[in-house]
Gaussian input, Z-matrix of N, CA and C with variables (Angstrom, degrees):
# hf/3-21g

backbone

0 1
 N
 C     1     B1
 C     2     B2     1     A1
 N     3     B3     2     A2     1     D1
 C     4     B4     3     A3     2     D2
 C     5     B5     4     A4     3     D3
 N     6     B6     5     A5     4     D4
 C     7     B7     6     A6     5     D5
 C     8     B8     7     A7     6     D6
 N     9     B9     8     A8     7     D7
 C    10    B10     9     A9     8     D8
 C    11    B11    10    A10     9     D9
 N    12    B12    11    A11    10    D10
 C    13    B13    12    A12    11    D11
 C    14    B14    13    A13    12    D12
 N    15    B15    14    A14    13    D13
 C    16    B16    15    A15    14    D14
 C    17    B17    16    A16    15    D15
 N    18    B18    17    A17    16    D16
 C    19    B19    18    A18    17    D17
 C    20    B20    19    A19    18    D18
 N    21    B21    20    A20    19    D19
 C    22    B22    21    A21    20    D20
 C    23    B23    22    A22    21    D21
 N    24    B24    23    A23    22    D22
 C    25    B25    24    A24    23    D23
 C    26    B26    25    A25    24    D24
 N    27    B27    26    A26    25    D25
 C    28    B28    27    A27    26    D26
 C    29    B29    28    A28    27    D27
 N    30    B30    29    A29    28    D28
 C    31    B31    30    A30    29    D29
 C    32    B32    31    A31    30    D30
 N    33    B33    32    A32    31    D31
 C    34    B34    33    A33    32    D32
 C    35    B35    34    A34    33    D33
 N    36    B36    35    A35    34    D34
 C    37    B37    36    A36    35    D35
 C    38    B38    37    A37    36    D36
 N    39    B39    38    A38    37    D37
 C    40    B40    39    A39    38    D38
 C    41    B41    40    A40    39    D39
 N    42    B42    41    A41    40    D40
 C    43    B43    42    A42    41    D41
 C    44    B44    43    A43    42    D42
 N    45    B45    44    A44    43    D43
 C    46    B46    45    A45    44    D44
 C    47    B47    46    A46    45    D45
 N    48    B48    47    A47    46    D46
 C    49    B49    48    A48    47    D47
 C    50    B50    49    A49    48    D48
 N    51    B51    50    A50    49    D49
 C    52    B52    51    A51    50    D50
 C    53    B53    52    A52    51    D51
 N    54    B54    53    A53    52    D52
 C    55    B55    54    A54    53    D53
 C    56    B56    55    A55    54    D54
 N    57    B57    56    A56    55    D55
 C    58    B58    57    A57    56    D56
 C    59    B59    58    A58    57    D57
 N    60    B60    59    A59    58    D58
 C    61    B61    60    A60    59    D59
 C    62    B62    61    A61    60    D60
 N    63    B63    62    A62    61    D61
 C    64    B64    63    A63    62    D62
 C    65    B65    64    A64    63    D63
 N    66    B66    65    A65    64    D64
 C    67    B67    66    A66    65    D65
 C    68    B68    67    A67    66    D66
 N    69    B69    68    A68    67    D67
 C    70    B70    69    A69    68    D68
 C    71    B71    70    A70    69    D69
 N    72    B72    71    A71    70    D70
 C    73    B73    72    A72    71    D71
 C    74    B74    73    A73    72    D72
 N    75    B75    74    A74    73    D73
 C    76    B76    75    A75    74    D74
 C    77    B77    76    A76    75    D75
 N    78    B78    77    A77    76    D76
 C    79    B79    78    A78    77    D77
 C    80    B80    79    A79    78    D78
 N    81    B81    80    A80    79    D79
 C    82    B82    81    A81    80    D80
 C    83    B83    82    A82    81    D81
 N    84    B84    83    A83    82    D82
 C    85    B85    84    A84    83    D83
 C    86    B86    85    A85    84    D84
 N    87    B87    86    A86    85    D85
 C    88    B88    87    A87    86    D86
 C    89    B89    88    A88    87    D87
 N    90    B90    89    A89    88    D88
 C    91    B91    90    A90    89    D89
 C    92    B92    91    A91    90    D90
 N    93    B93    92    A92    91    D91
 C    94    B94    93    A93    92    D92
 C    95    B95    94    A94    93    D93
 N    96    B96    95    A95    94    D94
 C    97    B97    96    A96    95    D95
 C    98    B98    97    A97    96    D96
 N    99    B99    98    A98    97    D97
 C   100   B100    99    A99    98    D98
 C   101   B101   100   A100    99    D99
 N   102   B102   101   A101   100   D100
 C   103   B103   102   A102   101   D101
 C   104   B104   103   A103   102   D102
 N   105   B105   104   A104   103   D103
 C   106   B106   105   A105   104   D104
 C   107   B107   106   A106   105   D105
 N   108   B108   107   A107   106   D106
 C   109   B109   108   A108   107   D107
 C   110   B110   109   A109   108   D108
 N   111   B111   110   A110   109   D109
 C   112   B112   111   A111   110   D110
 C   113   B113   112   A112   111   D111
 N   114   B114   113   A113   112   D112
 C   115   B115   114   A114   113   D113
 C   116   B116   115   A115   114   D114
 N   117   B117   116   A116   115   D115
 C   118   B118   117   A117   116   D116
 C   119   B119   118   A118   117   D117
 N   120   B120   119   A119   118   D118
 C   121   B121   120   A120   119   D119
 C   122   B122   121   A121   120   D120
 N   123   B123   122   A122   121   D121
 C   124   B124   123   A123   122   D122
 C   125   B125   124   A124   123   D123
 N   126   B126   125   A125   124   D124
 C   127   B127   126   A126   125   D125
 C   128   B128   127   A127   126   D126
 N   129   B129   128   A128   127   D127
 C   130   B130   129   A129   128   D128
 C   131   B131   130   A130   129   D129
 N   132   B132   131   A131   130   D130
 C   133   B133   132   A132   131   D131
 C   134   B134   133   A133   132   D132
 N   135   B135   134   A134   133   D133
 C   136   B136   135   A135   134   D134
 C   137   B137   136   A136   135   D135
 N   138   B138   137   A137   136   D136
 C   139   B139   138   A138   137   D137
 C   140   B140   139   A139   138   D138
 N   141   B141   140   A140   139   D139
 C   142   B142   141   A141   140   D140
 C   143   B143   142   A142   141   D141
 N   144   B144   143   A143   142   D142
 C   145   B145   144   A144   143   D143
 C   146   B146   145   A145   144   D144
 N   147   B147   146   A146   145   D145
 C   148   B148   147   A147   146   D146
 C   149   B149   148   A148   147   D147
 N   150   B150   149   A149   148   D148
 C   151   B151   150   A150   149   D149
 C   152   B152   151   A151   150   D150
 N   153   B153   152   A152   151   D151
 C   154   B154   153   A153   152   D152
 C   155   B155   154   A154   153   D153

   B1=1.4413
   B2=1.5617
   B3=1.3029
   B4=1.4510
   B5=1.5592
   B6=1.3070
   B7=1.4483
   B8=1.5294
   B9=1.2917
   B10=1.5027
   B11=1.5117
   B12=1.3050
   B13=1.4767
   B14=1.5385
   B15=1.3402
   B16=1.4837
   B17=1.5114
   B18=1.3223
   B19=1.4558
   B20=1.5407
   B21=1.2831
   B22=1.4725
   B23=1.5249
   B24=1.3077
   B25=1.4452
   B26=1.5050
   B27=1.3144
   B28=1.4800
   B29=1.5518
   B30=1.3409
   B31=1.4595
   B32=1.5292
   B33=1.3286
   B34=1.4692
   B35=1.5225
   B36=1.3195
   B37=1.4927
   B38=1.5075
   B39=1.3746
   B40=1.4464
   B41=1.5569
   B42=1.3310
   B43=1.4418
   B44=1.5214
   B45=1.3268
   B46=1.4190
   B47=1.5544
   B48=1.3166
   B49=1.4603
   B50=1.5319
   B51=1.3428
   B52=1.4939
   B53=1.5245
   B54=1.2942
   B55=1.4511
   B56=1.5564
   B57=1.3235
   B58=1.4667
   B59=1.5302
   B60=1.3412
   B61=1.4395
   B62=1.4888
   B63=1.3031
   B64=1.4577
   B65=1.5388
   B66=1.3204
   B67=1.4697
   B68=1.5061
   B69=1.2917
   B70=1.4719
   B71=1.5155
   B72=1.3086
   B73=1.4344
   B74=1.5280
   B75=1.2546
   B76=1.4589
   B77=1.5259
   B78=1.2840
   B79=1.4738
   B80=1.5363
   B81=1.3046
   B82=1.4315
   B83=1.4675
   B84=1.3557
   B85=1.4696
   B86=1.5082
   B87=1.3034
   B88=1.5133
   B89=1.5144
   B90=1.3108
   B91=1.4607
   B92=1.5318
   B93=1.3364
   B94=1.4184
   B95=1.5464
   B96=1.3082
   B97=1.4735
   B98=1.5133
   B99=1.3130
   B100=1.4600
   B101=1.5070
   B102=1.2922
   B103=1.4802
   B104=1.5079
   B105=1.3598
   B106=1.4560
   B107=1.5118
   B108=1.2782
   B109=1.4685
   B110=1.4754
   B111=1.3429
   B112=1.4446
   B113=1.5279
   B114=1.3559
   B115=1.4622
   B116=1.5388
   B117=1.3153
   B118=1.4820
   B119=1.5782
   B120=1.3315
   B121=1.4779
   B122=1.4880
   B123=1.3170
   B124=1.4759
   B125=1.4890
   B126=1.2753
   B127=1.4860
   B128=1.5259
   B129=1.3252
   B130=1.4456
   B131=1.4922
   B132=1.3490
   B133=1.4621
   B134=1.4972
   B135=1.3402
   B136=1.4715
   B137=1.5262
   B138=1.3242
   B139=1.4777
   B140=1.5174
   B141=1.2871
   B142=1.5038
   B143=1.5091
   B144=1.3022
   B145=1.4347
   B146=1.5578
   B147=1.3221
   B148=1.4486
   B149=1.5452
   B150=1.2806
   B151=1.4439
   B152=1.5222
   B153=1.2980
   B154=1.4550
   B155=1.4544
   A1=109.40
   A2=115.41
   A3=121.58
   A4=108.06
   A5=115.79
   A6=119.74
   A7=110.54
   A8=116.50
   A9=121.60
   A10=109.87
   A11=116.06
   A12=119.11
   A13=108.27
   A14=114.26
   A15=121.27
   A16=107.87
   A17=116.40
   A18=122.65
   A19=110.54
   A20=116.35
   A21=122.87
   A22=111.13
   A23=117.79
   A24=124.77
   A25=110.99
   A26=118.28
   A27=123.07
   A28=110.89
   A29=117.72
   A30=119.31
   A31=111.59
   A32=115.81
   A33=119.63
   A34=109.60
   A35=116.72
   A36=120.89
   A37=110.78
   A38=116.75
   A39=120.36
   A40=112.25
   A41=115.16
   A42=120.79
   A43=113.03
   A44=115.98
   A45=120.10
   A46=112.01
   A47=116.88
   A48=122.86
   A49=111.04
   A50=115.41
   A51=120.84
   A52=110.58
   A53=119.49
   A54=122.84
   A55=111.95
   A56=116.23
   A57=118.94
   A58=109.81
   A59=115.32
   A60=123.20
   A61=109.75
   A62=117.43
   A63=118.62
   A64=112.60
   A65=115.78
   A66=120.59
   A67=110.20
   A68=116.57
   A69=120.18
   A70=109.37
   A71=113.44
   A72=119.11
   A73=109.61
   A74=116.59
   A75=120.94
   A76=108.64
   A77=115.62
   A78=121.75
   A79=107.72
   A80=117.56
   A81=121.56
   A82=110.78
   A83=115.21
   A84=121.02
   A85=108.84
   A86=112.97
   A87=117.77
   A88=107.14
   A89=113.69
   A90=123.75
   A91=107.02
   A92=116.14
   A93=121.20
   A94=109.35
   A95=119.88
   A96=121.78
   A97=109.67
   A98=119.89
   A99=122.92
   A100=108.62
   A101=117.23
   A102=120.75
   A103=108.36
   A104=114.93
   A105=120.07
   A106=108.92
   A107=118.78
   A108=126.03
   A109=110.25
   A110=117.38
   A111=122.51
   A112=108.11
   A113=113.33
   A114=118.38
   A115=108.74
   A116=117.69
   A117=119.76
   A118=108.61
   A119=113.72
   A120=119.24
   A121=108.06
   A122=116.41
   A123=121.11
   A124=110.57
   A125=116.95
   A126=122.03
   A127=110.00
   A128=119.02
   A129=122.52
   A130=114.30
   A131=117.74
   A132=123.92
   A133=114.26
   A134=118.53
   A135=121.87
   A136=112.41
   A137=116.70
   A138=117.64
   A139=112.84
   A140=118.57
   A141=120.56
   A142=112.77
   A143=121.37
   A144=124.59
   A145=109.10
   A146=115.22
   A147=121.02
   A148=106.44
   A149=118.90
   A150=121.98
   A151=109.03
   A152=115.42
   A153=116.92
   A154=111.65
   D1=145.02
   D2=178.52
   D3=-111.10
   D4=148.14
   D5=177.71
   D6=-76.55
   D7=121.15
   D8=-176.97
   D9=-87.56
   D10=-43.29
   D11=-178.17
   D12=-165.45
   D13=164.94
   D14=174.64
   D15=-127.62
   D16=139.59
   D17=-176.90
   D18=-126.93
   D19=148.01
   D20=175.16
   D21=-91.39
   D22=-21.11
   D23=-175.64
   D24=-112.66
   D25=125.45
   D26=-176.87
   D27=-63.26
   D28=-41.54
   D29=-178.47
   D30=-63.85
   D31=-38.59
   D32=179.49
   D33=-68.72
   D34=-36.11
   D35=177.74
   D36=-66.73
   D37=-43.21
   D38=178.69
   D39=-62.54
   D40=-38.24
   D41=177.24
   D42=-62.98
   D43=-42.58
   D44=177.40
   D45=-66.47
   D46=-39.66
   D47=178.71
   D48=-61.75
   D49=-37.26
   D50=179.43
   D51=-62.88
   D52=-26.04
   D53=-176.26
   D54=-82.37
   D55=-10.88
   D56=-177.90
   D57=-87.78
   D58=153.35
   D59=173.01
   D60=-110.30
   D61=157.68
   D62=178.06
   D63=82.02
   D64=-159.70
   D65=-178.71
   D66=-64.78
   D67=129.72
   D68=179.89
   D69=-151.69
   D70=151.86
   D71=175.40
   D72=-160.99
   D73=163.95
   D74=177.27
   D75=-123.32
   D76=128.20
   D77=-174.86
   D78=-116.12
   D79=128.00
   D80=176.60
   D81=-106.32
   D82=149.18
   D83=174.49
   D84=-139.90
   D85=147.33
   D86=-177.72
   D87=-113.97
   D88=136.22
   D89=174.48
   D90=-129.60
   D91=106.03
   D92=-175.24
   D93=64.61
   D94=-113.18
   D95=179.41
   D96=-110.62
   D97=9.51
   D98=-175.84
   D99=-105.80
   D100=132.22
   D101=174.04
   D102=-111.49
   D103=131.81
   D104=175.26
   D105=-119.12
   D106=154.13
   D107=-176.44
   D108=-117.55
   D109=120.17
   D110=-179.10
   D111=-100.95
   D112=139.40
   D113=177.88
   D114=-117.02
   D115=96.25
   D116=-179.58
   D117=-89.63
   D118=163.74
   D119=176.07
   D120=-149.73
   D121=167.36
   D122=174.81
   D123=-70.75
   D124=145.52
   D125=-177.26
   D126=-60.42
   D127=-31.54
   D128=178.90
   D129=-67.99
   D130=-19.16
   D131=178.14
   D132=-84.45
   D133=-15.43
   D134=-171.38
   D135=-64.61
   D136=-28.41
   D137=-177.28
   D138=-77.85
   D139=-14.07
   D140=-175.76
   D141=-120.31
   D142=7.43
   D143=-175.20
   D144=-109.22
   D145=125.16
   D146=173.20
   D147=-134.83
   D148=117.48
   D149=177.85
   D150=-111.15
   D151=127.51
   D152=-178.82
   D153=-161.09

């Protein structure tokens, strides 16, 4: 899987995830007191995905 985008806001990340087709997931990670949300996707999806 390749990292598609990183978000600071969970709602924004969930909205972007909803626009994807196929295998999708949202991964969060914590650094100190900050949580960021990573949106990975399959490499085969990169040519057809545009989030904006």
